[in-house]
C-alpha positions in Angstrom: -10.9 4.2 13.6 -8.5 6.6 15.3 -7.1 5.9 18.7 -4.6 7.7 20.9 -1.9 5.5 22.6 -0.7 7.2 25.8 2.7 5.9 26.9 2.7 5.9 30.7 4.9 5.0 33.6 5.3 5.6 37.3 7.6 8.0 38.9 9.9 5.0 39.6 9.9 4.2 35.9 10.8 7.8 35.1 13.7 7.7 37.7 15.0 4.4 36.2 14.8 5.9 32.7 16.7 9.0 33.9 19.4 6.8 35.3 20.0 4.8 32.0 23.6 5.0 30.8 24.1 6.6 27.4 24.5 3.1 25.8 21.3 1.7 27.5 19.4 4.9 26.5 20.6 4.4 22.9 19.4 0.8 22.9 16.0 1.7 24.4 15.5 4.4 21.8 16.5 1.9 19.1 13.8 -0.5 20.3 11.2 2.3 20.2 12.4 3.5 16.8 12.0 0.0 15.4 8.5 -0.2 16.8 7.5 3.1 15.2 9.1 1.9 11.9 7.2 -1.4 12.0 3.9 0.4 12.5 4.5 3.5 10.5 1.6 2.9 8.1 -0.8 3.2 11.0 0.8 6.0 13.0 -0.1 9.6 12.6 1.1 12.4 14.9 3.3 11.3 17.8 5.9 12.8 20.2 7.8 12.1 23.3 7.0 14.5 26.1 9.6 16.3 28.3 9.8 15.1 31.9 7.1 15.6 34.4 9.0 18.4 36.1 8.2 20.6 33.1 4.4 20.1 33.3 1.9 22.9 34.1 -1.6 21.9 35.1 -4.8 24.0 34.7 -7.5 22.7 37.0 -11.1 24.1 37.1 -13.1 24.4 40.3 -16.9 23.8 40.5 -17.6 27.4 39.4 -15.3 27.1 36.4 -12.5 29.2 37.8 -9.1 28.0 36.7 -6.1 27.5 39.0 -2.7 27.1 37.4 0.0 25.0 39.1 3.5 23.9 38.1 3.8 20.2 37.9 1.9 17.1 36.8 -1.1 17.3 39.0 -3.3 14.8 37.2 -4.9 12.5 39.7 -3.0 9.2 39.8 0.4 7.8 40.1 1.3 7.5 36.4 3.2 9.9 34.2 2.4 10.3 30.5 5.7 10.2 28.7 4.4 10.4 25.1 1.6 9.6 22.7 0.8 8.6 19.1 -2.3 8.7 17.0 -3.0 5.4 15.2 -5.6 4.5 12.5 -6.6 0.9 12.8 -9.9 -1.0 12.0 -10.9 -1.4 15.7 -10.0 -1.7 19.3 -8.7 -5.3 19.0 -6.1 -4.0 16.4 -5.1 -1.1 18.8 -4.7 -3.6 21.6 -2.5 -5.9 19.5 -0.3 -3.0 18.5 0.0 -1.7 22.1 1.0 -5.2 23.3 4.1 -4.9 21.2 5.3 -1.5 22.7 8.9 -1.9 23.8 9.0 1.2 26.0 7.7 -0.7 29.0 5.4 0.9 31.6 1.8 1.0 30.4 0.0 2.0 27.2 -3.5 3.6 27.6 -5.7 3.3 24.6 -8.4 5.9 23.9 -10.6 6.3 20.9 -10.4 9.7 19.3 -13.6 11.7 19.5 -15.3 11.9 16.2 -16.4 15.3 15.0 
């Protein structure tokens, strides 16, 4: 079954990430690269997203009219920093994989819609 892991954090998490020294950033990326390597047989498409200041949001009103705004205007206080698609037997396997994520913050797990 395919799931999407959304790697999330708060604005405070983003600020702390932005303040990492080059050496600390290299170490963090090394941990994440190791996680991706360990799980490579189950990971499909993945990517890190640029910071929340680069976001553009299209929101639709009740009549379906779109409004476009600069910024991450998704309701909530978390920022999605990246994602990956995984192919595992079931939710328990996705949870076990997400529990090993070294990037900190939160990992939201969603099943991919079947077509």
